[in-house]
C-alpha positions in Angstrom: 0.0 0.0 0.0 1.0 3.6 -0.4 3.4 5.6 -2.3 6.2 8.1 -1.6 6.2 11.7 -0.6 8.6 14.5 -1.2 12.2 13.5 -1.8 11.3 9.8 -2.0 10.2 9.6 1.7 7.5 7.1 2.1 4.2 8.5 3.3 1.3 6.1 3.8 -0.4 8.1 6.6 -3.9 9.4 6.3 -5.5 6.3 4.8 -7.0 5.8 1.3 -10.6 6.3 0.3 -12.8 6.6 -2.8 -15.2 9.4 -3.4 -18.0 8.9 -5.9 -19.9 11.9 -7.1 -23.5 11.6 -8.3 -24.3 15.1 -9.7 -28.1 15.1 -9.9 -30.7 16.7 -7.6 -34.5 17.0 -7.9 -34.1 20.7 -7.2 -31.2 23.2 -6.6 -31.2 24.6 -3.1 -30.7 28.5 -3.2 -27.6 28.4 -0.8 -25.8 25.5 -2.6 -22.7 26.0 -4.8 -21.9 22.2 -5.2 -21.6 20.6 -8.6 -25.3 19.5 -8.7 -27.7 19.6 -11.6 -31.4 19.3 -12.2 -32.5 17.3 -15.2 -36.1 16.8 -16.4 -35.2 13.4 -17.9 -33.7 11.0 -15.4 -30.2 9.9 -16.2 -29.5 6.5 -17.8 -28.1 4.7 -14.8 -26.8 1.7 -16.8 -24.8 4.1 -19.0 -23.4 5.8 -15.9 -22.5 2.5 -14.3 -20.4 1.7 -17.3 -18.7 5.0 -17.1 -18.0 4.7 -13.4 -16.4 1.3 -14.1 -14.1 2.8 -16.8 -13.1 5.8 -14.7 -12.4 3.5 -11.7 -10.2 1.3 -13.8 -8.3 4.4 -15.0 -7.8 5.8 -11.5 -6.6 2.3 -10.3 -3.9 2.5 -12.9 -2.8 5.9 -11.5 -2.9 4.9 -7.9 -1.4 1.4 -8.0 -2.6 -1.3 -5.6 -4.4 0.1 -2.5 -7.0 -1.2 -0.1 -9.9 1.1 0.2 -10.7 2.0 3.8 -13.6 4.2 3.0 -16.1 5.0 0.2 -18.2 8.1 0.1 -21.1 8.6 -2.3 -21.7 12.3 -2.4 -23.5 14.8 -4.6 -25.8 16.0 -5.8 -28.2 13.5 -4.3 -26.9 9.9 -4.3 -30.1 8.6 -2.9 -31.7 9.2 -6.2 -29.7 6.2 -7.5 -31.2 2.8 -7.5 -29.7 0.6 -4.9 -28.6 -1.8 -7.7 -26.6 1.1 -9.2 -24.8 1.7 -5.8 -24.1 -2.0 -5.6 -22.6 -2.1 -9.1 -20.3 0.8 -8.3 -19.2 -0.7 -5.1 -18.4 -4.0 -6.9 -16.2 -2.1 -9.4 -14.4 -0.2 -6.5 -13.8 -3.5 -4.7 -12.3 -5.0 -7.8 -10.0 -2.2 -8.2 -9.1 -1.4 -4.5 -10.2 -4.2 -2.3 -12.4 -3.0 0.6 -10.9 -3.6 4.0 -12.9 -5.8 6.3 -14.1 -2.8 8.4 -14.4 -0.3 5.4 -16.8 2.6 6.0 -19.2 3.0 3.1 -21.3 6.2 3.4 -24.1 7.5 1.2 -25.5 10.9 1.3 -29.3 11.0 1.2 -32.2 13.4 1.4 -34.8 12.7 4.1 -37.8 12.4 1.9 -40.2 9.5 2.3 -39.5 8.3 -1.3 -35.8 8.2 -0.8 -36.0 6.6 2.7 -37.9 3.7 1.2 -34.6 2.7 -0.5 -32.5 2.6 2.7 -32.7 -1.2 3.2 -31.8 -1.6 -0.5 -28.6 0.5 0.0 -27.8 -1.5 3.2 -28.1 -4.7 1.2 -25.8 -3.2 -1.6 -23.1 -2.6 0.9 -23.6 0.8 2.4 -23.1 0.8 6.1 -23.4 4.5 7.0 -25.8 7.2 5.8 -25.6 11.0 6.1 -29.0 12.8 5.9 -29.3 16.3 4.7 -31.9 17.4 7.2 -30.6 21.0 7.4 -33.3 22.4 9.8 -35.9 21.3 12.2 -38.2 24.2 11.5 -40.7 23.9 8.7 -40.6 27.6 7.7 -36.8 27.5 7.6 -36.8 24.3 5.6 -39.0 26.1 3.0 -36.7 29.2 3.0 -33.7 26.9 2.4 -35.4 25.3 -0.6 -35.7 21.8 1.0 -38.4 19.4 -0.3 -39.1 17.7 3.0 -40.9 18.7 6.3 -39.7 18.2 9.8 -41.9 15.3 10.3 -40.8 13.6 7.1 -37.1 14.3 8.1 -37.4 12.7 11.6 -39.4 9.8 10.1 -36.4 9.3 7.7 -33.9 9.4 10.5 -35.8 6.7 12.3 -35.9 4.5 9.2 -32.1 5.1 8.7 -31.3 4.1 12.3 -33.2 0.8 11.7 -31.4 0.2 8.4 -27.9 1.3 9.3 -25.6 1.0 12.4 -24.2 4.4 11.7 -26.3 7.4 10.9 -25.3 11.1 10.7 -27.3 14.2 9.6 -26.6 17.8 8.7 -28.1 21.0 10.1 -27.4 24.6 9.0 -27.4 27.4 11.6 -27.0 31.2 11.7 -30.2 31.2 9.6 -32.2 34.5 9.2 -33.9 35.5 12.5 -32.4 32.6 14.3 -31.8 33.1 18.1 -29.4 31.3 20.4 -32.3 30.0 22.4 -34.2 28.6 19.4 -31.0 27.0 18.1 -30.3 25.4 21.4 -33.7 23.9 21.4 -33.4 22.7 17.8 -30.0 21.1 18.6 -31.4 19.3 21.7 -34.2 17.9 19.5 -31.7 16.7 17.0 -29.6 15.1 19.7 -32.6 13.3 21.1 -32.8 11.3 17.9 -29.7 9.3 19.2 -27.5 9.6 16.2 -23.8 9.1 16.6 -22.7 12.1 14.4 -23.9 15.6 13.4 -22.5 18.0 10.9 -23.4 21.5 11.9 -22.6 24.2 9.3 -22.9 27.9 9.7 -24.9 29.4 6.7 -22.5 31.2 4.4 -23.2 33.1 1.2 -21.6 31.4 -1.7 -20.8 33.2 -5.0 -23.2 32.6 -7.9 -26.1 31.3 -5.7 -29.6 32.8 -5.4 -28.8 33.6 -1.8 -26.0 35.7 -2.9 -28.3 37.7 -5.1 -30.9 38.1 -2.3 -28.2 39.0 0.2 -26.7 41.6 -2.1 -30.3 43.1 -2.6 -30.8 43.3 1.1 -33.6 40.8 1.0 -31.7 38.1 3.1 -30.5 39.3 6.5 -28.1 37.0 8.4 -26.9 37.2 12.0 -24.2 39.8 12.7 -20.8 38.8 14.0 -21.8 38.9 17.7 -24.9 36.8 17.2 -23.0 34.4 15.0 -20.5 33.9 17.7 -23.2 33.3 20.2 -24.8 30.7 18.0 -21.3 29.0 17.7 -20.9 29.0 21.4 -24.3 27.3 21.8 -23.4 24.7 19.3 -20.2 23.7 21.1 -21.9 23.7 24.6 -25.0 21.8 23.7 -23.2 19.0 21.7 -20.4 18.6 24.2 -23.0 18.3 27.1 -24.7 15.6 25.0 -21.4 13.6 24.4 -20.9 14.6 20.8 -18.0 17.1 21.1 -16.5 18.7 18.0 -13.7 16.7 16.6 -13.5 19.0 13.5 -14.6 22.6 13.1 -18.0 21.7 11.8 -18.4 18.0 12.8 -19.4 16.5 16.1 -19.4 12.8 17.0 -19.5 10.3 19.9 -15.9 9.1 20.5 -15.1 6.5 17.9 -18.0 7.6 15.6 -16.0 10.2 13.5 -16.5 10.2 9.8 -13.6 8.1 8.7 -13.8 9.1 5.0 -13.6 12.8 5.9 -10.7 12.1 8.3 -8.8 10.9 5.1 -9.1 14.4 3.7 -8.3 16.1 7.0 -5.3 13.9 7.8 -4.0 14.4 4.3 -4.5 10.9 3.1 -5.0 9.8 -0.6 -8.3 9.3 -2.4 -9.6 8.7 -5.8 -12.3 11.1 -7.1 -14.8 9.4 -9.3 -17.5 11.0 -11.3 -18.4 14.6 -12.7 -16.5 17.3 -11.0 -14.8 15.0 -8.4 -11.4 16.0 -6.9 -8.7 13.4 -6.1 -5.3 13.1 -4.5 -3.3 10.2 -5.7 0.3 9.2 -5.0 2.2 7.5 -7.8 5.9 6.9 -7.2 7.2 10.0 -5.5 4.6 12.3 -7.1 1.4 13.4 -5.5 -1.3 14.2 -8.1 -4.3 16.5 -7.8 -6.9 15.4 -10.2 -10.1 17.1 -11.2 -12.8 15.8 -13.6 -15.2 17.5 -16.0 -18.0 19.1 -14.1 -20.8 18.8 -16.6 -22.4 15.3 -16.2 -23.1 14.9 -19.9 -19.6 16.1 -20.9 -18.0 13.9 -18.3 -20.0 10.9 -19.7 -18.8 11.6 -23.3 -15.2 12.0 -22.1 -15.2 8.8 -20.2 -16.8 6.8 -23.0 -14.2 8.3 -25.5 -11.0 8.3 -23.4 -11.7 6.0 -20.4 -11.7 8.8 -17.8 -13.1 12.4 -17.4 -10.0 14.0 -15.9 -9.5 17.6 -17.2 -6.7 18.5 -14.8 -3.9 16.3 -13.4 -1.4 18.5 -11.5 1.7 17.5 -9.8 1.8 19.1 -6.4 5.1 20.8 -5.3 6.4 20.3 -1.7 5.2 23.8 -0.9 1.7 23.1 -2.2 1.5 19.8 -0.3 2.6 21.5 2.9 0.0 24.2 2.5 -2.8 21.6 1.9 -1.7 19.6 4.9 -1.8 22.7 7.1 -5.1 23.8 5.7 -6.7 20.4 6.4 -5.0 19.4 9.6 -5.8 22.6 11.6 -9.5 21.9 11.0 -9.2 18.9 13.4 -9.2 19.1 17.1 -6.3 16.6 17.1 -4.3 19.1 15.0 -1.5 19.0 12.6 1.4 16.3 12.8 4.3 18.8 12.7 6.9 16.0 12.0 5.0 14.7 9.0 4.4 18.3 7.8 8.1 19.0 8.0 9.0 15.7 6.3 6.8 16.7 3.3 8.5 20.1 3.1 6.5 22.2 5.5 7.6 24.9 7.9 5.7 26.9 10.4 7.1 30.4 11.1 8.3 30.4 14.8 7.4 34.1 15.3 3.9 33.8 14.0 3.4 30.6 16.0 4.6 32.3 19.2 2.2 35.2 18.6 -0.8 32.9 18.1 0.2 30.9 21.2 0.5 34.1 23.2 -3.0 35.0 22.0 -4.3 31.6 23.1 -5.4 30.6 19.6 -3.1 27.6 19.1 -1.2 25.2 21.3 1.5 22.6 20.8 0.7 19.2 22.2 2.9 16.2 21.9 4.3 17.2 18.5 1.0 18.4 17.1 -0.1 22.0 16.4 -3.7 22.3 17.6 -6.1 25.2 17.3 -7.7 25.9 20.7 -11.3 26.5 21.6 -10.7 30.2 21.3 -9.0 29.8 18.0 -11.7 27.7 16.1 -14.2 30.6 15.7 -11.5 32.5 13.8 -9.9 29.5 12.2 -9.6 31.1 8.7 -7.5 33.9 10.3 -5.4 31.4 12.2 -4.7 29.4 9.1 -3.9 32.5 7.1 -1.4 33.7 9.7 0.4 30.3 9.6 0.4 29.7 6.0 1.2 33.3 4.9 
C-alpha cells in the first residue's frame, strides 16, 4: 500500500478512500454551490455504471494497488440512484481497490419519504453509513432553504435510517435568518434526542453565484451579525459537548469512535480517488502526488469517459510547498491538530514568530508534536490558518 512523498520519503499516513460523485438533484437549493444539476429526464443509470467502471479502472492504474478503507457517495443526491446502481459501483471499487474488512461506506441522502424507502436496499448493496441532509428542524426555515421535506418527514427518515444502518449522521445549518441562540439550542437538543452518533453543523454562508448571494446583495436576506453568529457558535459547542458529541473538526461532532472516517482521510491528508463529474482526487504515484479534477458537466463527463476512459481535465503534480499548504489547511480543522513532524517531512515549515504570537493570544497550542487550534481559535480558524500559511 501507499506511495512516496517529497524526496522519496514514504508517506502512507492518512489512509486511502474513494469518493463517488452523483451530480443530480431533484431541485437546486438556493444556498448551494456544489456541482449539482437538475434534469427533467432521469439519467440513464446503466450508462453511468459503465462510465464509473471505466473511470475507476483508470484511477486504479494511476494509484497502483491500494486497499480502500472508506467509500463516500456524495453529490448532488446519491439517494436518487437505485440501490442496484450503488451495488454495481461498489463492486467495481472492490475489484480495483479491495475494501478492508471494516471499510466505512457512506451514502448521502435526502430525508424524503420516497428516498427513505430505498435505505434497506442501500444496506443490502453494501452501504453501512448514511448521512442525511436534514438542514433544519423548523418547517418555515426548511421552506426558506429550498428543501423538499418537512420536519416530520425528516425525523421519520432518521428513524428508518437508524433501523437500516448501524451508523447514521445528519446535517443541520445554523445562523439562519432571524435565528436566536435559544431557538438554536432547542433545535439542537431535539436533533440530539434522535440518538444519532454524528452531526455535521454548518454555519450558513453566502456562496458566490447562488440565489442567496443575489438576495443578500439586494438586502432581502438578513443574516446574523458577528456577535450573534459567535453566540450561535458557542451554543453549538456547549450543547453538543454536554450531549457527548463534542466537536472533533470545526463543523463536525461525534461520539468518541464515531467520527466520519472518510472525511478524516481528507483532513489527515491521506489519498483518495475522485470518481464522477466534478470530483477531486489526491493520488500518489511513485514519489509524485497528483491533484486530479474531472469534467463538471455530467453529460460532458460521460462523453469524455466513453471516449477516453476517464473524465480528468486537470492532473497537477503538487510541489512540496503546495503539499505542505494543503496539509496545514486540512490538519488545523481537526481538534487533534497537525502532525508537525509529518508536515516537515513533506517540506512544510511553520514560522516560529507567527506561531509564538498565536500561542500568546491563546489561539493555538503545541501538544505532543501536534499543532492544535484551541477552543478560542476555532471561531477565527480562517484567520489562524492565514497567519500560519502566509
